[in-house]
C-alpha positions in Angstrom: -0.1 0.1 -0.4 1.7 3.4 -0.8 1.5 6.0 1.9 -0.5 8.5 0.1 -0.1 10.4 2.8 3.5 10.9 3.0 4.8 11.4 -0.6 4.6 14.6 -2.0 2.2 15.0 -4.7 4.9 15.3 -7.9 5.7 11.7 -8.0 1.9 10.2 -8.3 -0.3 13.2 -9.9 0.5 16.3 -12.1 -0.6 19.3 -11.6 -3.7 21.0 -13.9 -1.6 23.8 -13.9 -1.1 27.0 -17.4 2.4 28.3 -15.5 4.8 28.3 -12.0 7.9 29.1 -11.0 11.2 27.0 -10.0 13.3 28.7 -7.3 16.4 27.9 -6.5 17.5 28.6 -3.1 20.8 28.6 -1.0 21.2 28.0 3.1 23.4 30.6 4.9 22.8 29.3 7.9 21.0 25.7 8.8 18.5 27.4 11.6 17.4 30.4 8.9 16.8 27.2 6.3 15.1 24.8 8.8 12.8 27.9 9.9 12.2 28.7 6.1 11.0 24.7 5.6 9.2 24.8 8.7 7.1 27.3 7.5 6.6 26.3 3.7 5.6 22.8 4.8 2.4 23.3 5.0 1.8 24.3 1.6 3.0 21.2 0.6 0.7 19.3 -1.5 0.8 15.3 -0.2 -0.5 12.7 -2.8 -3.8 12.0 -1.0 -4.4 15.6 -0.5 -3.5 16.4 -4.2 -5.9 14.2 -5.3 -8.8 15.5 -2.6 -8.6 18.9 -3.5 -6.9 19.2 -7.2 -10.0 20.7 -8.5 -10.4 23.3 -6.2 -6.6 24.1 -5.9 -4.9 27.3 -7.4 -1.0 26.6 -6.7 1.0 23.2 -5.9 4.4 23.4 -4.1 7.1 20.8 -4.3 10.5 21.2 -2.1 13.4 18.7 -2.6 17.1 19.3 -1.7 20.4 19.0 -2.7 22.9 16.7 -1.6 25.0 20.2 -0.3 21.6 21.1 1.0 20.9 18.5 3.5 24.2 19.2 5.0 23.6 22.9 5.0 20.4 22.4 6.9 22.5 20.1 9.4 22.6 16.4 8.5 24.8 14.7 9.8 27.4 13.2 7.5 27.2 9.5 8.7 23.6 9.9 7.4 24.7 12.0 4.0 27.3 9.2 3.5 24.4 6.3 3.5 22.8 7.7 0.1 24.7 7.0 -3.3 27.3 8.4 -4.9 26.0 9.7 -7.8 23.7 11.6 -5.7 26.5 12.9 -3.5 28.9 14.0 -6.5 25.5 16.1 -8.5 25.1 16.5 -11.6 27.7 18.9 -12.8 30.1 17.0 -11.6 28.9 14.0 -13.3 29.0 15.6 -16.7 31.3 13.1 -18.4 28.9 10.8 -17.9 25.9 12.3 -18.8 27.4 13.8 -22.3 27.3 17.4 -21.2 30.1 18.4 -23.4 31.0 21.6 -25.3 28.5 24.2 -25.3 26.2 21.8 -23.0 29.3 22.0 -20.1 28.3 23.2 -16.8 30.7 25.8 -16.7 28.1 27.6 -19.4 25.2 27.1 -17.1 22.9 29.9 -16.6 21.0 29.5 -13.6 23.6 29.1 -10.8 22.5 24.8 -10.4 25.9 23.7 -11.0 27.1 26.1 -8.1 27.8 23.8 -4.6 25.7 26.9 -3.0 22.6 25.2 -4.7 20.6 23.8 -1.6 17.0 23.2 -2.2 14.6 24.0 -5.5 11.1 25.2 -4.5 8.8 24.2 -7.5 5.3 25.9 -8.0 2.9 24.9 -10.9 -0.2 27.4 -10.8 -3.4 27.8 -12.6 -2.7 31.7 -13.9 -0.2 34.0 -13.5 -2.1 35.8 -10.7 -1.9 32.9 -8.5 1.5 32.6 -9.4 2.6 35.8 -8.8 0.7 35.8 -5.7 2.6 32.8 -4.4 6.3 34.1 -5.9 5.4 37.5 -3.6 4.4 35.4 -0.7 7.8 33.5 -0.7 9.6 36.4 -1.5 8.6 37.6 1.9 9.4 34.4 3.6 12.6 34.3 2.1 13.4 38.0 3.8 12.6 36.8 6.8 14.3 33.6 7.1 18.0 34.3 8.0 20.7 33.1 5.8 18.4 32.1 2.6 18.9 33.6 -0.6 17.5 33.3 -4.1 20.2 31.9 -6.4 18.2 32.0 -9.7 14.6 31.0 -10.6 12.6 30.4 -13.9 9.1 31.1 -15.1 7.2 28.8 -17.0 5.0 29.5 -19.8 3.0 26.8 -21.9 2.9 27.4 -25.6 -0.2 27.6 -27.4 -2.4 25.9 -27.5 -1.5 27.2 -24.0 -0.9 24.2 -22.0 2.3 22.6 -21.0 1.7 19.3 -23.6 3.1 20.5 -26.3 6.9 21.7 -26.3 8.1 25.0 -28.5 9.3 22.8 -31.8 5.4 22.0 -31.4 5.5 18.2 -30.4 2.4 16.8 -28.4 4.2 16.0 -24.9 3.2 13.5 -22.2 2.3 10.6 -24.1 4.3 7.6 -22.2 4.6 7.6 -19.0 4.7 4.4 -16.4 1.8 4.2 -14.5 2.9 3.1 -10.3 1.2 -0.5 -9.1 -0.6 0.7 -6.3 -1.2 4.4 -7.6 -4.9 3.8 -8.7 -3.7 4.6 -12.0 -4.5 2.7 -15.3 -2.1 2.6 -18.0 -3.0 3.3 -21.1 -2.7 1.0 -24.1 0.7 0.0 -24.8 2.0 1.5 -22.1 2.8 -1.9 -20.4 1.4 -3.1 -17.0 2.0 -1.0 -13.7 5.8 -1.2 -12.5 6.7 -2.1 -8.8 6.4 1.7 -6.8 10.3 0.8 -5.8 11.3 1.8 -9.3 10.7 5.0 -8.4 9.4 5.4 -4.4 12.1 4.6 -1.7 11.2 1.6 0.7 9.1 -0.5 -1.5 9.7 -3.8 -3.6 10.9 -3.0 -7.2 11.0 -5.2 -10.0 12.9 -7.7 -8.7 11.1 -8.1 -5.6 14.3 -6.7 -3.7 13.6 -3.5 -1.3 16.8 -1.6 -1.9 18.9 -0.3 0.7 17.2 3.3 2.5 19.5 6.1 3.1 19.4 6.3 6.9 17.3 7.1 8.9 14.7 5.9 7.4 12.3 8.6 8.4 14.6 10.7 6.2 14.4 8.6 3.1 11.3 6.5 3.0 8.6 7.7 0.6 11.6 9.8 -1.1 12.6 9.8 -4.5 15.3 11.3 -6.8 15.0 13.8 -9.3 17.5 15.1 -12.0 16.5 18.5 -13.2 17.3 19.3 -16.5 16.7 22.9 -18.2 17.1 22.7 -22.1 16.8 25.9 -24.1 14.9 25.1 -27.5 16.4 26.2 -30.9 13.7 26.8 -32.7 14.8 28.8 -35.5 17.7 26.0 -36.1 15.1 23.5 -35.7 13.1 25.2 -38.7 15.8 26.0 -40.7 17.3 22.4 -40.8 13.7 21.3 -41.6 13.4 23.4 -44.6 17.0 22.7 -45.6 16.7 18.9 -45.9 13.2 18.7 -45.6 12.7 20.1 -49.6 10.2 22.6 -50.8 6.9 20.3 -49.7 5.6 21.4 -46.2 4.5 17.2 -45.9 7.8 16.8 -46.4 9.1 19.0 -43.7 6.6 17.7 -41.5 7.5 14.3 -42.4 11.4 15.1 -41.3 10.2 16.5 -38.0 8.3 13.6 -37.8 11.2 11.2 -38.2 13.6 13.1 -35.9 11.1 12.1 -33.2 9.4 9.0 -34.1 5.8 10.6 -34.1 3.7 13.6 -36.2 3.7 17.1 -34.3 0.0 15.9 -33.7 1.6 13.3 -31.1 0.7 10.4 -34.0 3.1 7.8 -33.7 5.3 6.6 -37.3 4.5 3.3 -36.4 0.7 3.5 -36.5 0.6 6.4 -39.4 3.4 6.0 -41.2 3.0 8.4 -44.2 0.5 11.0 -43.0 -0.3 13.1 -39.9 -3.5 11.8 -38.1 -4.3 14.2 -35.4 -7.3 12.5 -34.2 -5.2 9.3 -34.0 -2.7 11.8 -31.9 -4.8 13.5 -29.5 -6.5 10.2 -28.8 -4.8 8.4 -25.4 -6.4 4.9 -26.5 -4.6 4.8 -29.5 -1.1 6.9 -29.3 0.7 4.7 -27.6 -0.4 1.3 -28.2 2.5 -0.3 -30.4 5.8 -2.2 -30.3 8.4 -2.2 -32.9 9.8 -5.8 -32.7 6.9 -7.2 -35.2 5.5 -3.5 -36.5 8.8 -1.6 -37.2 11.9 -4.2 -36.7 14.0 -2.4 -39.6 13.1 1.3 -39.0 10.9 2.2 -42.0 8.6 4.1 -40.2 10.3 4.8 -36.9 14.2 5.0 -37.7 16.1 3.4 -35.1 17.6 6.6 -33.5 14.9 8.7 -33.6 14.3 10.3 -30.6 11.4 8.6 -29.2 13.0 5.0 -30.1 15.5 5.7 -28.2 14.3 7.1 -24.9 11.8 4.3 -25.2 13.1 1.3 -26.3 9.8 -0.6 -25.7 10.5 -4.6 -26.8 13.7 -4.0 -28.1 15.6 -3.3 -24.7 16.8 -5.5 -22.2 15.1 -5.3 -18.7 12.9 -2.4 -19.9 11.1 -1.7 -16.7 14.3 -1.0 -14.8 14.7 1.5 -17.2 11.3 3.6 -16.9 11.6 7.4 -15.6 8.6 9.2 -14.5 8.8 13.0 -16.0 7.6 16.2 -14.8 8.2 20.0 -15.6 7.0 22.6 -18.5 7.9 24.8 -21.2 9.6 28.5 -21.0 9.9 31.4 -22.9 8.0 33.2 -25.1 6.3 31.3 -28.2 7.6 31.7 -31.8 5.1 31.8 -34.1 5.5 30.0 -37.2 6.9 31.9 -40.2 8.3 34.8 -37.3 11.8 35.3 -37.5 13.9 33.8 -34.8 14.6 36.7 -32.4 17.4 34.5 -30.2 15.0 34.8 -27.0 15.6 31.6 -24.9 12.8 28.9 -24.8 12.4 25.7 -24.0 11.6 23.2 -21.8 12.5 22.7 -17.8 11.3 19.1 -16.8 12.5 16.8 -13.9 13.0 13.1 -14.2 12.0 10.7 -11.3 13.5 7.6 -10.5 14.7 5.7 -7.3 17.9 5.4 -8.9 19.8 8.2 -10.6 22.3 6.2 -11.9 20.4 2.9 -13.2 17.3 4.9 -14.8 18.4 8.5 -15.3 22.0 8.2 -16.5 22.1 5.0 -18.3 19.1 6.4 -20.6 21.8 9.7 -20.7 24.8 7.4 -21.2 23.8 4.7 -23.5 20.4 5.7 -25.2 21.3 9.5 -25.7 24.9 9.4 -26.1 25.8 6.1 -27.3 26.7 6.7 -31.5 26.8 3.1 -31.8 23.0 2.4 -30.7 21.3 -0.1 -33.1 24.4 -0.1 -34.6 24.1 3.3 -36.2 28.1 3.8 -36.0 28.2 7.6 -35.9 24.4 9.2 -34.0 23.3 10.7 -30.9 19.4 11.6 -30.5 19.0 14.0 -32.6 16.6 16.2 -29.9 18.4 16.2 -27.0 21.6 14.7 -27.7 24.9 16.7 -27.6 25.7 17.6 -31.2 28.9 19.2 -33.0 28.2 19.3 -36.7 30.0 15.8 -37.0 27.4 13.2 -36.6 24.7 11.8 -38.8 20.8 10.7 -38.8 19.9 8.2 -40.6 16.5 7.2 -42.4 15.5 4.1 -43.5 13.9 3.8 -47.2 13.2 1.5 -49.5 15.8 1.3 -52.2 18.0 3.2 -50.7 18.7 4.6 -46.9 19.1 8.3 -47.1 21.8 10.0 -44.0 21.9 13.4 -43.3 25.1 14.5 -42.4 26.7 17.5 -39.8 23.5 17.5 -37.8 23.2 20.7 -35.7 22.2 20.6 -31.9 18.7 21.9 -31.7 19.0 21.6 -27.6 21.7 23.1 -25.5 21.3 22.1 -21.6 21.4 25.6 -19.5 21.1 24.1 -16.3 20.9 21.0 -14.3 20.9 19.5 -10.8 20.4 16.5 -8.7 17.6 16.4 -6.3 16.3 14.3 -3.3 12.7 14.7 -2.9 12.0 13.6 0.8 8.2 12.4 1.9 6.0 15.1 4.3 7.5 13.2 7.5 11.1 13.6 6.2 10.5 17.3 5.4 9.0 17.6 9.1 12.2 15.9 10.5 14.3 18.0 7.8 12.7 21.0 9.5 13.5 20.4 13.1 13.5 16.6 14.9 15.9 15.4 12.3 19.4 18.1 13.2 18.4 18.4 17.5 18.8 14.3 18.4 
């Protein structure tokens, strides 16, 4: 039985928000940091509260901490030592493993998330800007009165037309393939697979191997918690549209087909496996059909979905080994203003700021980054990376299987750039109370 009263809502539910804000904090004083946490804690929704009040609430708050943040709150070193090494090292220190090189190097990140002074994130999702602005003002007042608590940086979230977070700035429908946790009460859509054991995402529960992994100690700190990998990805919309025009030709259909080949779906969400030659918006919008496919029997050679497409890399489905131990929950939103079609690139930063939630950063998130995203020989492709989120320097390719002659595009540009990132521990509600007081006084 999942402890809905103790699990932060972001793990099990998605807020019906149209805007929001991420605030990255530093604690210069342990007592001040604990006082800040004690005051904001009543505003943090549990999964139970979220489900009961979702239709009435206007804002949803999540709180998480870096390893340095736990230390800054006064957590003892022997407790920190029981956490996994990759979490303790932090995302910036794992740049080589993650493929964050060149322009993606943490030295180029813009939001101070690579700084050792990053201690916490306060995630706000809100129904509208009025509610967001109200919450931001309230939080600013709380920070001012909390000794030693500083705002390092922030990021405002904005939905893209048709004004929901289900589309990115490239125009692709998002949120189409999410795992379901056993015991959550959610029903997986056709093609999403059976519900997975809670231990793949939440600490203190059995995983797909039937084991309950060793918890960081004390148990009150770690049980019902999880890990979050935060990624801020700038989307180079003008560059992407130029690429489609250059390599897709004069035909709008051919340009859209190329966009679909890069992703694995049409921008409507319709999967190429089920709609290989022509977009089908009704299919893309239908959750009972738009995820109901596999690859081994339906598209083994990639004639519909290229073997190196973003979708095929990030969810290899029945072509992967031990797939159930690699699944991840993704939350997040778009940021920056929308660039209308036909408009010149204004060079304004816009993109996706997302969280990957999992019980093991190294087995789930880092594996995906290292093997699925950046392995050049994924599916024996030879010289490719993920065409959408991979690190590109103009030397890599994208191959489109086609009869009678395979098409190869060389010199693929970078369509996204990492602008920030961090590893966070997402405690349960009991752990937040422990961090706010009792844990540091024992």
